[in-house]
N, C-alpha and C positions, 0 to 999 in steps of 0.2 A: 779437620785433619790434614796433613803437612801437602801440602802446593804438589798435587803430581801432575800437572800441566804441562807439558811440553813448552820449553819455551820458543822463543819463535826462530833465534839461531840455529837452534837444534833441528829443528822443521828444516827451514831453510839448506840448511848443511848437510841432511839424513846423508847424504851422496858419497861426504868424505872426497866431494870432487874440489878440489881447492881450486881448480881451473876455472869452474862456475862462473859464467859474467855477474858484474855486477847487478844488472838487469833482472838476474834472475833472485839473486840472492834476496833485491827490495821486497820483491813480493813476500817473504816470508819475516822481514823486520821494522816495515811501513807501520804494521797492526801494533807496534811496540812504542810508537813514537806521538807527543801528545804537544801541539798548539796549548798555549798556559795567555787566557787574555783576564785582566784586572779589569773590572766595571765599577764606576763611580759607585759610591753610597750614598753619594750626595744629590739630590731632585730639587731643580731649579726650575722658575715659571721662565713663561717664554721672555718675560721684560729680560731677565738675568739671563738665559741664552743668545737673546742679541746682542749682547755689550761681548760675546764671546768672540774670539776668531772661526769666522764659516766652519772649518771644519771640523773643528772642536764643536761648536755648537750639535754638528749635524750627528756626530758622536754621539752624542748624550741625547738627543732625540732619539734616534732610531735604538739607543741601547745597545751599543757596540762598546768594544771594548778600547780603552782607552791604553791601557799596557799591552804587550807583547812578549813572549817570553815562550819557550821549548820545554820540554820535559820528556821522562820513559819511562815506563813503568817496570820496576824492581818486581812487583809483584802483582797479582787480579785487581788491587786495587792500591796501591803504594806507587809514588809519580817521584822521583828525583829530579830534582830541578837546580835553579839560584838563588842563593838566598835575597841575592839583589834584588831579583824576577819578583820577590812575591812577598819582601819585607811590610811593606805598605799595610796600616790598618784601617787605609782609606779606601781600599775598594775590596769588592767580593771578588772569588776568584772561581774562573769554572776553565775546563779541561775540554778541546775536542778531539777526537782519533779516528782515525780510520778502520773499518776494520776488515780482514780479511775479505767479505765480500762486496766491501767495496763504499758499504754505508756509513756515512760519519755521525756520528755518539756525541751528542754533547752534556757531561757530567760536572756537577756541582762539585768545588772543594768542600769539605765538609772538617776536614782541619787540616793546621799547617803545622808542621815539625824544624823550625827555624835553627839553625846551629850559629851564635851571633859571632865567632869567632872563628869563620870560614864562609865561605860564598856557597854557600851549601844548605840545602831545604829539601824538606821530604815536605808534599801533600799527599792524604789519603779522601779518597773518594769513598761513596755508600757500596755501589754495586758493583762486586768483582767481575768489570769489563775488560778486564786491562792483559795482555800477551809480554807476559818479560822478559827483558833483554836478556842474554846472558854478559856475565861481566866478566872479563879477562885481567892479564897483568900489564899495567904499565910498568913496571921495574924492567921488563923485555923491550920499551920501543928504544930508537936511537934513529938519530938525523938520519931520513933518506927513508924510514920505513913510510909504506902508505896507505892514508888515512883516509877516510869520507865522515861528514858529517849531515846530521838531517835534520830540519828544523823547520823551524816558523820563523822563515825570512822576509825580513819588511812585512811583518802578520800578513801575509797571502798564501798562508795555511789556506786551501778553498779544499782541494780535494784530498790533497795530501800533502805530506812535507817536503820543502824540498831538497834539494842534493846540493852539496859544494866539496870539491874532494882535493887531495893535495900530499901534502908529505910532513913528516915529523921535521922539523925544522932546525931543533935545539935541543941538548940534552938538560935536564932539568934548569932551570933558574933559582938561583937562591931565594933572592927577593925583587921583588919589580912593583911601583908604585903605578896601579892603571885607576885606581881611584881613590880621592883625596881621603875616603872612610874605611878602605880596603886593601892593604898592601897582599900581594898574592906572593904565598912563597912556595918553590920546588914545582912553579906550574912549567911545562911545555909549550915553545914557540911551533905553531904551522902553518903550512901556507894554505890550506884549504879555509876559503874566505868563511868569515863569520861576520854575518851581518847584524843589523840590530833586529830582534825578535827572536835571534839561534839562541841567546845565551840560555843556559837550561838543559838544550839539547845535548844528545851525543854524539861523542866523537867514537867512529867503529874502526878499526882495523879492518882492512881490506883483503888480505890473506885468511884470518879467522873468522870475520862477522862479528868478533866481540868487542865490545865496549870498553874504549881502555881510557876514556877521559869525558867531562865534563866542561860545553864552550862552555869560558865565561868569560873573555871579553875580546872584542873585534873593532873593528874602525879604527885600529890601530897601524904603528908599520909590517907588524906581526899578528896575528891573535893568538890568544891564549888560549891554555886548557887544561886546567884541574886534574892532573892525574888520576887513576879510579881504584888503586891502591889505597890516597888519601880519605877516602871517605866511604871504603869497604866494606870494614868492619859497622860503621852508622846504619847503613845499608843493612846490613846483614843481623845485625842486631831487631832492627823495627821491623824486618821481614818476618823472624823467628815469633817476635811477642804477637804480629796480626795475627799468624796461623795459631798459634797456639789460643789465641784469643776465639778465636774462628772456633775451631777444635773443640774447649770446653764449653762455648756456648751451645754447641750441638750435642753434649754429651749432657747437658743439664735442661737441654728442651727434650731430649729423649727421657731423661729421666722423668721429669715432672708429667710426662705428658704417660707416664708407665709402659714403653718400648724398650725398658732396660732397667734390671735389678741392679741395687745399689754398688753392690761388690763391685760387680763387672764392670758399673761405669767407672769406679774407683781403678781397677786395673786396667780398663782404657783410659781414662787421662792418662797417665803415669808412664802408660809403655810411648802415647803421642807426643808428651814431652820429651820423652828421652831420645825418640827418633828425629824432632822437628829440633831438637838443641844438642843432638848429636857433634861435638869439636868445634860447637859455638863457642868462642871465648866468653864473651856475655851470658853466659849459661845460669848462673849462679846470681847473678843480677835482675834476670830477666824470673828467675823462679823467686825471687823475693821483691818480688815488682808486686805493691799492694793489690793491685787493679788484678794480677796474677792469683794472687792468695785470696783474695775476694770471689774469685769466680771457683776455685778450688772449695773455697769453703760453702758456696752455696751449692757447691757438687751436693755436700755430706749435709747437708742443713738439717733432712729427717733424720739423720742415726741417731737422734738420741743418746738414749744410753750407750750405744757403741761408737760415739760421737769420739772420744780420744783415742778407740783402740784404730777407727780410720784416719788420725790427725797423722797417728805413729806409723800407717802404712805407707801415706803419699810422702811423710817426712823419710820415713826407711827407702822409698820404692824411687823416690829420689834424688837422694845423699843430701839434703836440704833443712836443716829448721829454720818452720817458718813460723811465723805469730800468725794468729787467724783473728787474734782478741782486737788486734790493729786494725784489719782489715773491713772489720764489722762496721768502723767509724765511718765508712765509705758506701755514697750514699748511689743509687743506680746511675744515676746520669754523669757521676764525676767518676765512672771509671770505663771509656769507650777507648782510650786510646792510652797509648804511652808516652808519660810524660817527661821523663827524664833523659834531659838536653848533656 
């Protein structure tokens, strides 16, 4: 079903008091921010380790991360971060999050969705343990606006993310070369310190507590931030896809267990898809995704003689023509995510 969990920001700002202290706001926001760690896939023997720099060898011996970055939950199991943090295939990635009760949880990344033309990526974890942030509107940002960053500064996310604060210090910059392979466009500069390990973490507007950017480049004269509006459509696309996948999966399980009859299950599927995709610009693309079509096909696989009637019911209810014949070619282990980048 659609995610009904209140966002961390809604909880932190439920009093509508914008004068609430930053310290009080953090209590609701911290569970949304994660550290991202890259662990080497290569296993070296002691002779090979002894030839490496001592600190590097120590990390490998103790199976500690060699790469450090940050991210934030945009759904219960989907995390936004920078492409440059997770693009390497030489590492396995895990995330660490501090829950509201103060406990640390470590989760393995089961999928990376990387956008090669921008410094943006999404990570999917198996268990729905996250508290999603609330996304703001970066088009309203002006120089002087107070902001703060949270993340894994210097790889020192021990019990909670580290905070730095400052202001927006520029209007959007048309293009700037920060890394040889990735020119950045439309970014903001900020005086909030963006240290190694902060990349991929959220930049919050202090007044609203909403995420207005993704920290992408630090250790320069001024750190730079990707405006959240640049990637918001991508986030909304994948969040909606995940919610539909979860909702249809639950309906299929209930149907197979005999807990719900076929026709009510189909009506529930139509209602859930329409609710989740209301006003979503990716609506048609998501509904025609072969993975979604395959799940709908699984839902009605026992319809037998009435199969065509149920296909027509689904297509009329969703207002989209879908080819279930193409979906039949998808194997079970191929439809666990949306692959369209």
